[in-house]
N, C-alpha and C positions, 0 to 999 in steps of 0.2 A: 402351700395353702390348698385345701380341699376345694373341690368343685361345689359342694354343699356351703362351705364358708364362704366362697366368693359370689355363689347365688343369693345367700340370704342377707349379706352386706350389700350387694348391688341391687337387691330388690327385685331380682328376676328369678325364674324357675331354674332348677338345676337342670332340667332338660334343655332349657336355652343355653347354659354355659356349655353343656355337652355338645349341642349342636354347633355352637360357635367354636368351639375347639375344633371341631371335626369340617368346619366350612361348609356345613348343610345349610345355614342360614346366613343372611346379610342383615345384621341388627340394624337397628335405628341410631341416630347419631346421639339421642339421649341415652341410650343403653350403653352404648360404646363409652360415653363420658362418665357414666356410672361405675362400669368394669375398670377403666383406668385410673380413675380417683381411688376405688378401694386397692387396686394393685400398687397405687402411689407412684403411676409413670405418667409422662406428657402423652396425650392422645395421639397427638402427631408421631411422636416417636413409636406408639405402640403400632400404628398401622405402617409406618416404615419399617419396623421389625418383622411383621407379619409378612411383608413382600419380600423380604430378604431371606426367606426360607429357599432352601436348594430348589432351582427351576422357578422360579417366580422373579420377576423383574417389576420392581413397582412403578405403574403407570405416574407419570410425573404428575399430571393433572390431579390425581387422587391425592397426593401429598400436599400440593399446592392448595386444592379446594378445601381440604379439611383444615389447613393452617388458616385460610381466608375466614371459613366458617368460625372457627373459634376466636378469631379477633373482632368480629362483628359483636355488637350488642344484640340482645336478645330479640328485639323487635326485627331488626333488619335480618338476622339469621333465621328466624321463623319465615319471613318474607322470601328469602333465597331458597329455603328448602320448599316452600309452595310452589315457586316458579320452576325448580328443578324436577318436582313431580309433574308437572304440566308438561313441560319439555319432554320427559321420559315417556308419556303416555302413547300408546301405538296409533 
């Protein structure tokens, strides 16, 4: 699949797809969900695969956190993301 087609189907810019592939951005959870959906793969598996590239060890917390977020209902997921954003503020 071309970057252009992925961008169109996931409703993001082609530049966002390029930046994502190059590891230049950290996409939002909704964007990751869209990309995974377009590619027809499980989001947790997509994240695990990304960290399996040579030299990358997946932090267990990321895989577990992603799985937990996917299992939550929309309301709880939004609350969890807001809490994480507050905790991450400097």
